[in-house]
C-alpha positions in Angstrom: -0.2 -0.1 0.1 1.3 3.8 -0.9 1.5 5.5 2.6 -1.0 8.4 3.3 2.0 11.0 2.9 3.1 9.3 -0.3 -0.1 9.6 -2.3 -1.5 13.0 -4.1 -4.2 14.0 -2.3 -5.8 15.2 -5.6 -5.5 11.9 -7.5 -8.6 10.6 -9.4 -9.1 9.9 -12.7 -9.4 13.3 -14.5 -5.3 13.8 -13.1 -4.4 10.3 -14.8 -2.7 9.6 -18.3 -1.7 6.7 -19.6 0.1 5.3 -22.9 -1.3 1.9 -24.2 0.2 0.0 -26.3 -0.5 -3.3 -28.6 1.7 -4.8 -31.1 1.2 -7.7 -33.3 1.9 -6.9 -36.3 5.9 -6.1 -37.5 7.1 -4.7 -40.8 10.2 -6.5 -40.7 8.6 -10.1 -40.9 5.7 -11.9 -40.8 7.5 -14.3 -38.5 7.6 -11.5 -35.8 3.4 -11.1 -35.8 1.9 -12.5 -33.0 -1.7 -12.2 -32.2 -3.0 -11.1 -28.8 -1.2 -8.0 -28.1 -3.7 -5.5 -29.7 -6.6 -7.4 -27.6 -4.6 -7.0 -24.2 -4.2 -2.9 -25.1 -8.1 -2.9 -25.1 -8.4 -4.8 -22.1 -6.1 -2.4 -20.4 -7.7 0.8 -22.0 -11.5 -0.4 -21.1 -10.5 -1.0 -17.2 -8.7 2.4 -17.4 -11.8 4.6 -19.1 -14.3 1.7 -17.3 -14.0 0.9 -13.7 -11.1 3.6 -13.6 -13.5 6.4 -15.2 -10.2 7.9 -16.8 -11.3 10.0 -19.4 -10.4 9.0 -23.0 -9.1 12.2 -23.6 -6.0 11.1 -21.1 -5.6 7.8 -23.2 -3.1 7.5 -26.1 -3.8 4.1 -27.5 -1.4 3.0 -29.9 -2.6 -0.6 -31.9 -1.2 -1.8 -34.7 -3.0 -5.6 -34.9 -2.6 -8.5 -37.0 -6.1 -7.8 -39.1 -8.1 -4.5 -39.7 -8.8 -2.7 -36.1 -12.4 -2.5 -36.6 -12.1 -6.3 -36.5 -11.1 -6.1 -33.2 -13.4 -7.0 -30.1 -14.0 -3.1 -29.0 -16.1 -2.5 -26.1 -19.2 -1.2 -26.6 -19.0 2.1 -24.2 -18.8 5.9 -25.2 -15.2 6.1 -24.0 -14.1 3.1 -26.1 -16.0 4.7 -28.9 -13.8 7.5 -28.5 -10.7 6.1 -28.5 -12.0 3.6 -31.3 -12.0 6.6 -33.4 -8.3 8.5 -31.9 -6.2 5.4 -31.8 -3.2 5.5 -34.0 -0.6 2.8 -34.8 2.1 1.7 -32.9 4.8 3.3 -35.0 7.9 4.4 -33.4 7.3 8.1 -34.6 3.9 8.0 -33.1 5.1 6.3 -29.3 7.4 8.9 -29.3 4.9 11.5 -30.2 2.5 10.6 -27.2 5.3 9.1 -24.8 8.0 12.4 -25.2 5.8 14.8 -26.4 2.4 14.7 -25.7 1.6 13.4 -22.1 4.7 15.5 -20.4 2.8 18.5 -21.1 -0.4 16.9 -19.3 -0.7 18.3 -15.5 -1.1 15.0 -13.7 -0.3 13.2 -10.8 -0.4 9.4 -12.0 0.9 8.1 -15.5 0.4 4.2 -16.7 2.3 2.9 -19.5 1.4 -0.4 -20.7 3.0 -2.4 -23.4 2.1 -5.8 -25.0 4.3 -6.9 -28.0 7.9 -8.5 -28.5 10.5 -7.4 -25.9 14.3 -7.8 -26.1 17.4 -7.0 -23.9 20.1 -4.8 -25.2 23.4 -6.2 -25.7 25.4 -3.3 -24.0 23.1 -2.1 -21.0 20.5 -5.1 -21.0 18.1 -2.1 -21.6 14.4 -3.5 -22.5 13.8 -2.5 -26.3 10.2 -2.9 -27.2 10.3 -3.0 -31.3 7.7 -0.6 -32.7 5.5 -1.9 -35.9 7.6 -0.3 -38.0 10.4 -2.1 -37.1 12.9 -3.4 -40.2 15.6 -5.2 -40.8 17.9 -2.6 -41.3 16.7 -0.2 -38.5 14.8 -2.0 -35.8 12.7 1.1 -34.9 11.8 0.9 -31.0 10.8 2.1 -27.5 14.0 2.0 -25.2 12.1 1.5 -22.0 14.3 1.9 -19.3 15.7 5.0 -21.3 12.1 6.4 -21.5 11.7 5.8 -17.9 14.7 7.6 -16.8 13.9 10.6 -18.9 10.6 10.9 -17.2 12.1 11.3 -13.6 14.0 14.3 -14.9 13.1 17.6 -15.1 12.2 17.9 -18.7 8.9 16.7 -17.2 7.4 19.9 -15.0 8.2 19.3 -11.2 5.5 18.4 -9.3 3.5 16.5 -12.4 3.6 12.7 -12.3 5.0 12.2 -9.0 4.0 8.2 -9.4 4.6 6.1 -12.8 3.6 2.7 -13.0 4.9 0.5 -16.1 3.2 -2.9 -17.1 5.0 -4.9 -19.5 3.8 -8.0 -21.2 6.5 -9.1 -23.6 9.4 -11.2 -23.5 12.4 -10.3 -21.9 14.8 -12.3 -23.9 18.5 -11.3 -25.5 18.4 -9.5 -28.7 18.9 -11.6 -31.2 22.7 -11.2 -33.1 22.0 -11.7 -36.4 24.5 -9.4 -38.3 21.2 -8.4 -40.8 19.1 -7.1 -38.2 20.5 -3.6 -36.6 18.9 -2.9 -33.7 21.3 0.5 -32.8 21.4 2.5 -29.6 18.6 4.8 -28.4 18.8 7.0 -25.5 16.4 10.0 -25.2 18.9 11.6 -22.5 17.2 14.2 -19.7 17.8 16.6 -17.7 18.7 17.0 -13.8 16.6 14.2 -11.5 13.9 15.2 -9.6 13.5 13.6 -6.1 10.5 12.6 -5.1 9.2 10.6 -8.3 8.4 7.3 -7.9 8.3 4.6 -10.6 6.8 1.2 -10.2 7.7 -1.2 -13.3 6.2 -4.8 -13.4 7.3 -7.5 -16.2 5.5 -10.6 -17.7 8.7 -12.3 -16.9 12.6 -12.4 -15.8 15.7 -11.3 -17.9 16.1 -14.2 -20.1 12.4 -15.5 -20.1 9.8 -15.8 -22.6 6.5 -14.2 -21.9 3.4 -17.4 -22.7 0.6 -16.0 -25.0 -2.7 -17.9 -25.8 -2.5 -17.2 -29.1 -6.2 -19.5 -29.6 -7.5 -17.1 -27.1 -5.7 -13.7 -28.2 -4.5 -12.9 -24.5 -1.1 -12.8 -22.8 -1.4 -14.5 -19.5 0.2 -11.9 -17.7 -2.4 -9.3 -19.0 -5.0 -11.9 -18.1 -3.8 -12.0 -14.4 -3.5 -8.4 -14.0 -6.7 -7.2 -15.7 -8.4 -9.9 -13.1 -6.6 -8.3 -10.2 -7.5 -4.9 -11.0 -11.2 -6.1 -11.8 -13.5 -2.9 -10.6 -11.1 -1.2 -8.8 -10.9 2.6 -9.3 -7.5 4.2 -10.5 -7.1 5.3 -6.5 -7.7 1.5 -5.6 -5.8 -0.1 -8.5 -2.7 2.0 -7.8 -2.9 2.0 -3.8 -3.4 -2.0 -4.6 -0.4 -2.7 -7.0 1.9 -4.2 -4.8 -0.6 -6.6 -3.3 -1.6 -7.4 -7.0 1.5 -8.4 -7.4 2.1 -10.6 -5.0 -0.8 -12.4 -5.8 0.2 -12.4 -9.4 3.5 -13.7 -8.4 2.5 -16.6 -6.6 0.0 -17.8 -8.9 2.7 -17.8 -11.9 4.8 -19.5 -9.4 2.2 -22.7 -9.1 2.0 -22.8 -12.4 5.6 -23.7 -12.5 5.8 -25.7 -9.7 2.9 -27.9 -11.8 4.9 -27.6 -14.7 2.1 -25.6 -16.9 4.1 -22.2 -17.1 7.7 -21.1 -17.5 7.5 -17.4 -16.7 7.7 -15.6 -13.8 6.5 -12.0 -13.4 8.9 -9.8 -11.8 9.6 -6.3 -10.6 12.9 -4.9 -12.4 13.3 -3.7 -8.1 11.1 -6.1 -6.0 9.7 -3.2 -3.9 6.6 -0.8 -3.5 5.7 2.6 -3.7 7.2 2.9 -0.4 10.4 1.1 -1.7 9.8 -1.9 0.9 10.9 -5.4 -0.5 7.7 -7.6 -0.8 8.5 -10.6 -3.0 10.6 -12.6 -1.0 8.7 -12.4 2.3 5.3 -11.7 2.5 4.0 -9.8 5.6 0.4 -11.3 5.3 1.8 -14.8 5.8 3.6 -13.8 9.2 0.6 -13.0 11.4 1.2 -10.3 13.7 4.4 -9.2 12.0 4.0 -5.4 10.9 5.4 -4.4 7.1 8.7 -3.8 7.4 9.5 0.1 6.0 12.7 1.7 4.9 13.3 4.7 6.1 13.1 7.5 3.9 14.3 11.4 3.7 11.9 14.0 4.4 10.7 17.0 1.9 13.2 19.3 4.1 16.5 16.8 3.4 15.4 16.7 -0.5 15.1 20.6 -0.5 18.5 21.2 0.6 20.1 18.2 -1.2 18.9 20.1 -4.1 21.0 23.3 -3.3 24.1 21.4 -2.3 24.4 19.2 -5.8 23.5 22.0 -7.8 26.4 21.9 -10.5 28.5 19.4 -9.1 29.7 16.6 -10.7 30.4 13.0 -9.1 33.2 13.4 -7.3 36.3 10.5 -7.7 35.4 8.8 -4.5 31.2 8.7 -5.5 31.4 4.9 -5.5 33.0 4.4 -2.6 30.7 6.1 -0.8 28.0 4.1 -2.2 29.2 0.8 -1.1 29.8 2.3 2.3 26.7 3.4 2.9 25.2 -0.4 2.8 27.9 -1.2 5.2 27.3 1.8 7.7 23.7 1.1 7.6 24.3 -2.8 8.1 22.8 -4.1 4.9 24.4 -5.7 1.9 25.3 -3.6 -1.0 23.8 -4.6 -4.2 25.1 -7.6 -6.2 25.7 -5.7 -9.6 28.6 -3.4 -9.2 28.3 0.1 -10.5 26.8 3.4 -9.5 23.0 3.8 -10.5 23.2 7.1 -12.1 25.3 9.6 -13.6 24.6 12.5 -10.9 25.0 12.7 -7.2 20.7 13.7 -6.9 19.9 10.1 -9.0 22.5 8.0 -6.9 21.0 9.6 -3.7 17.3 9.0 -5.0 18.5 5.3 -5.6 19.5 4.8 -2.3 16.3 6.4 -1.1 14.5 3.8 -2.5 15.8 0.5 -1.2 15.3 -1.1 2.1 17.3 0.8 4.9 19.5 -1.1 7.6 18.3 -2.6 10.7 18.8 0.3 12.5 16.3 2.6 10.6 19.3 4.3 8.9 18.2 6.2 5.3 21.3 4.9 2.9 21.6 8.3 1.8 22.7 10.0 5.1 25.7 7.5 5.3 26.7 8.5 1.6 26.2 12.1 2.4 28.7 11.7 5.6 31.3 10.0 3.5 31.2 12.9 0.9 32.0 14.9 3.4 34.7 13.2 5.2 36.4 13.4 1.4 35.5 16.5 0.4 37.4 18.4 3.6 40.4 18.7 2.4 39.8 20.1 -0.9 36.7 21.9 -0.7 35.8 22.7 3.1 32.9 24.8 2.8 31.1 22.6 0.9 32.1 19.7 3.6 30.8 22.0 6.3 27.9 22.1 4.0 27.3 18.1 4.0 28.3 17.6 7.5 25.3 20.1 8.8 23.5 18.3 6.5 23.7 15.1 8.0 23.6 16.6 11.7 19.9 18.6 10.8 18.4 14.9 8.9 19.8 13.0 12.0 18.3 15.4 14.4 15.0 16.2 12.5 14.4 12.0 11.8 15.6 11.1 15.4 18.4 8.7 13.6 21.2 6.7 15.2 24.9 7.4 15.3 26.9 7.1 12.4 30.6 5.4 12.6 33.1 7.6 10.9 34.1 6.4 7.0 37.2 4.7 6.8 40.6 6.9 6.4 41.5 7.5 2.6 44.4 4.8 1.5 47.9 6.9 1.9 49.8 6.3 -1.4 52.9 8.0 -2.9 53.6 7.9 -6.6 56.9 9.0 -8.2 55.9 11.0 -11.4 59.2 11.1 -14.1 58.3 13.5 -17.3 60.3 12.8 -20.4 60.0 15.6 -23.6 62.4 15.6 -26.5 64.6 18.8 -26.6 63.5 21.6 -29.1 65.0 20.9 -32.8 65.4 17.4 -32.2 68.9 16.0 -31.2 69.6 13.8 -28.7 68.5 12.9 -25.1 65.4 14.1 -23.2 64.5 16.9 -20.8 63.5 15.5 -17.6 61.4 16.2 -14.5 60.9 14.2 -11.4 58.0 15.2 -8.5 56.2 13.3 -6.0 52.4 13.2 -5.2 51.4 11.8 -2.3 47.8 10.9 -0.6 48.4 11.5 3.0 45.0 11.0 4.3 42.8 13.5 3.6 45.6 15.7 2.2 47.5 15.5 -1.1 51.2 16.8 -1.2 53.1 17.6 -4.7 56.4 17.8 -4.5 59.5 18.9 -6.5 62.5 16.4 -6.7 64.6 16.9 -9.8 64.4 18.8 -13.1 67.4 18.6 -15.8 68.0 22.3 -15.7 67.4 22.5 -19.3 70.0 20.4 -20.4 69.2 16.8 -22.6 70.1 13.8 -20.5 70.3 10.1 -22.0 68.1 7.5 -20.4 70.8 5.9 -18.7 71.7 9.2 -16.6 67.3 9.5 -15.9 67.7 6.3 -14.5 70.6 7.1 -12.2 68.9 9.9 -10.8 65.7 8.3 -10.3 67.5 5.2 -8.8 69.7 8.1 -6.5 66.3 9.8 -5.5 64.7 6.6 -4.6 67.7 5.7 -2.3 67.2 9.4 -1.0 63.3 9.2 0.0 63.5 5.9 1.6 66.1 7.6 3.7 64.3 10.3 4.8 63.6 9.6 8.6 59.9 10.4 9.2 59.3 11.6 5.9 59.9 12.2 2.5 61.6 15.1 0.9 60.2 17.7 3.4 60.9 16.9 6.8 58.5 16.6 8.6 56.1 14.7 6.2 54.8 11.0 7.0 55.8 8.7 4.2 55.0 5.3 3.6 57.7 4.6 0.8 57.4 4.8 -2.7 54.5 2.6 -4.2 54.2 3.6 -7.8 56.4 5.3 -10.3 54.5 6.6 -13.5 56.5 7.8 -16.7 55.1 10.4 -18.3 57.1 10.0 -22.1 57.0 10.7 -25.9 54.9 8.5 -27.7 58.1 6.9 -29.1 58.8 5.6 -25.3 56.2 3.7 -24.8 57.0 0.5 -25.1 60.6 1.2 -23.4 61.1 -1.1 -20.9 61.3 1.2 -17.7 60.0 -1.8 -15.5 63.5 -3.7 -16.2 65.8 -1.2 -14.8 68.5 -2.6 -12.3 68.2 -1.2 -8.9 70.6 -2.0 -6.4 69.4 -3.4 -3.6 70.5 -5.3 -0.1 73.8 -4.8 2.1 76.7 -3.0 0.4 74.0 -2.8 -3.0 75.7 -5.8 -4.5 72.5 -7.3 -5.8 70.1 -5.6 -8.1 66.3 -5.7 -8.6 64.1 -4.9 -11.5 62.3 -1.7 -10.9 58.8 -3.5 -11.8 59.5 -5.6 -9.3 59.8 -3.2 -6.6 57.4 -0.5 -7.7 54.0 -0.3 -9.8 55.7 0.6 -12.8 53.2 2.7 -15.6 53.5 4.5 -18.3 51.2 7.8 -19.5 51.4 10.0 -22.8 49.1 12.8 -22.0 50.5 15.1 -24.4 48.8 12.6 -27.5 45.8 13.0 -25.7 45.1 16.7 -26.5 42.5 16.0 -29.3 40.6 13.3 -27.2 40.2 15.1 -23.9 36.2 14.6 -23.7 36.5 10.5 -24.6 39.4 10.3 -22.1 38.3 11.9 -19.4 34.4 10.7 -19.7 35.8 7.3 -20.0 37.6 7.2 -17.0 34.5 8.9 -15.1 32.6 5.8 -16.4 35.0 4.0 -15.1 35.0 5.2 -11.8 31.2 5.1 -11.5 31.2 1.6 -12.2 34.1 0.6 -9.3 36.5 -0.3 -11.7 34.4 -3.5 -12.6 32.0 -3.7 -15.8 31.5 -6.4 -18.5 31.8 -3.8 -21.1 35.1 -1.9 -19.5 37.7 -4.5 -21.4 38.0 -4.9 -25.1 40.2 -7.6 -26.4 41.5 -6.4 -29.6 43.9 -8.4 -32.1 45.4 -7.6 -35.7 42.5 -8.1 -37.7 40.9 -5.8 -35.6 43.1 -2.7 -36.0 41.3 -0.7 -39.0 41.9 2.9 -39.6 38.5 3.8 -37.9 39.4 2.2 -34.8 40.0 5.0 -33.3 36.4 6.2 -34.0 34.8 3.5 -32.4 36.4 2.9 -29.5 35.9 7.2 -28.7 31.8 6.6 -29.6 31.1 5.5 -25.7 32.0 5.5 -22.3 33.4 1.5 -23.1 35.6 0.0 -23.4 37.8 1.9 -20.9 40.6 -0.8 -21.3 42.4 -2.4 -24.1 43.9 -6.0 -24.1 46.5 -6.0 -27.1 46.5 -9.5 -28.6 48.6 -7.8 -31.4 51.9 -9.1 -33.1 54.2 -6.1 -32.5 55.7 -4.1 -34.1 53.9 -1.7 -36.7 50.6 -3.5 -35.4 50.8 -2.7 -31.8 52.0 1.2 -32.8 48.6 0.9 -35.0 46.6 -0.3 -31.6 47.9 2.1 -29.7 47.3 5.1 -32.2 43.6 4.1 -32.0 43.8 4.0 -28.0 44.6 7.3 -27.7 42.1 8.9 -30.4 39.8 7.1 -29.2 40.4 8.6 -25.5 41.1 4.7 -24.1 42.8 5.7 -21.2 44.3 2.0 -20.3 46.3 -0.2 -22.2 48.0 -3.5 -21.5 50.2 -5.4 -24.3 53.5 -7.7 -24.3 56.7 -6.3 -25.6 57.3 -7.7 -28.7 53.8 -8.5 -29.1 51.7 -11.6 -29.1 49.8 -13.1 -26.4 50.2 -15.4 -23.4 48.5 -18.9 -23.5 44.4 -18.6 -22.8 45.2 -14.5 -23.5 45.5 -11.7 -21.6 42.4 -11.6 -19.8 43.0 -15.1 -18.3 46.2 -13.6 -17.2 44.7 -10.7 -15.5 41.5 -11.5 -14.2 40.1 -14.5 -11.8 38.3 -16.9 -13.2 34.4 -16.9 -13.2 31.4 -19.0 -13.5 31.1 -22.7 -13.6 33.7 -23.5 -16.6 36.4 -21.2 -14.7 36.5 -19.1 -17.9 38.3 -15.4 -17.3 35.2 -13.1 -16.7 35.8 -9.5 -18.1 33.2 -8.3 -15.5 36.1 -9.5 -12.5 39.0 -7.5 -13.6 39.4 -4.3 -11.5 40.4 -2.1 -14.3 41.4 0.7 -11.5 44.1 -2.5 -9.8 46.0 -3.3 -12.8 49.1 -1.6 -11.4 49.0 -3.6 -8.5 47.7 -6.7 -10.8 50.7 -6.2 -13.3 53.2 -6.0 -10.6 52.1 -8.8 -9.1 52.4 -11.3 -12.1 55.7 -9.5 -12.7 57.1 -10.9 -9.3 55.6 -14.3 -10.2 57.2 -14.2 -13.4 60.7 -13.8 -11.5 59.9 -16.6 -9.0 59.4 -14.0 -6.5 57.3 -16.9 -4.8 53.9 -15.9 -6.0 51.8 -17.6 -8.4 49.9 -16.3 -11.3 47.0 -18.2 -12.1 44.3 -20.6 -11.1 47.0 -23.5 -12.1 49.4 -21.8 -9.7 52.3 -21.5 -12.4 54.2 -18.4 -13.1 52.8 -16.2 -15.7 54.9 -17.0 -19.1 55.5 -13.5 -20.6 54.5 -11.5 -17.9 57.9 -9.8 -17.2 57.4 -8.6 -20.6 53.9 -6.7 -19.8 53.6 -2.7 -20.2 50.8 -0.9 -18.8 49.9 2.4 -20.3 47.4 3.9 -17.2 46.8 7.7 -18.1 44.7 9.0 -15.2 43.0 12.3 -16.4 42.5 13.3 -12.9 46.3 12.7 -11.6 47.9 14.8 -14.7 50.1 18.2 -13.5 49.6 21.1 -15.9 53.3 21.6 -16.3 55.2 24.4 -18.0 57.2 22.8 -21.1 60.9 21.8 -20.3 62.2 23.2 -23.1 
């Protein structure tokens, strides 16, 4: 049930609007045709305009039946007669006009979306694609339901309108066919800023990967049959408040069909929560006598108003994913299995947290999230951090929330940066500079270490100076080059180099060690060693920064984050393809070396891909680089791209180098040292950690 405070007081038939669509005939092929969706759409429209008493002018009815529309069983009522005269074909243009142009201009409290027909899951983001009647092989025109629902939560729909939105979809949710002749393309309707307080309720006829059953003889979908039976003679107000109970009943009835072997689909909520964000499919409170239904604590309007001001004009900070996962831990509940942030703005993330079940102590998940942001912002933006802390304090006092544990301290990291530039006018040697970047707790410090004073030096001289500086840093008591600063040792060495030096074996530079410095170790065994080439990214700033930001929002892990490329895939337009979207953010090279690896590097730099791994000299290890870098996953122990933490690659590559050198570590699931791991090169270009420095020339 919807809590009284959430239900708009004026909600009724005249403030209810709907898009109702049924698609039976598809332009692509007669093999796509199916009988039933048009009749299902008519039945839902009959409930809306009958017991629901919604004016027919509030309903956009789109039908593409197998036979002529007049041959359908139109109910004999004045409202349905009006819809019979006003209905339109279910083409993409009509769908977009109704859902994105006409209905958003209406002043209402409740939006219904009912769709019956085919449904597919997109290959990249698994978004629900609903093909339209004018779909063709060259272009599967469709409605991207997930993108449309995100659009409806933004300020492109006037604030205070449509706080409640319900999508009921009777279709399959199977993967889109991978037939190369079918072009599903990509559709994203964009959107504005998220509007807090809008609630969306989605009920699908089947779970991901399942087909929805249709009774062709009766011309009806089983899901719609059950849904109309639950709605019965209820009014709009009764229907919308009773949706959670109706969903439980439908879920149970289909579960019983599965158990009897009479059905396979199982209706599912995308997030199995009711209007108040309470879980109800896993455990029905009605089956526990005397038990009150659990309620997720929510933010009040004062909290939302203040967050709107606090987050205005703010991009997602670098720590947003860490803050998101810590919020669940601080509230005492499990984080979502699927990694990544649920939105691209701070308000979207908080909105997602507020719609989830809170912890057992009654802590809204949004509060520890904001507390974490305040803790991390203290060093760089003190005034904003103070405002965030005030929000946390005020919200806790007002909602009488328990105390929060302090967020964990940021990791302490130290990196030594080495920048090399070719001298102006050519010539031998390189202009060199070194600086130390230290993240100490909540403070970041950058210190100049050494500069070649305008005179080009050779790589041997750079190596000697690097070894000297590393030894000096290690011997500094109580700190780095500046006395009194705490120092944890150089964790990573980052070489900012010209393009022609990217394949240089910096990781193999010998470093004297031990008593009397009589033995040597390779630099890549002692430190994380990466190469960078930021000066080659001037023309790819937007995709470079966009891909890195996207990777951070995924917490470093995503099935699409990594792409493996071999010689045949390195084409003249590869750079443009890589730049087309946020993924991939990392490329694993299986090229044969030489000019093929150089061509792939060119494409990676042009496409703004911040991370690339290849083997010096070319080629791929047995099983490929993904098997070497990622942990095995799945029953067949195959490497899982989604399990590879791209943000942890510097540490992983050092681990593999040590394993290959016989340093007592193993690399793979078989316990054997990684073949060729000592030849790994890691391009690691973090755009958020690039100093703007004057040219050394």
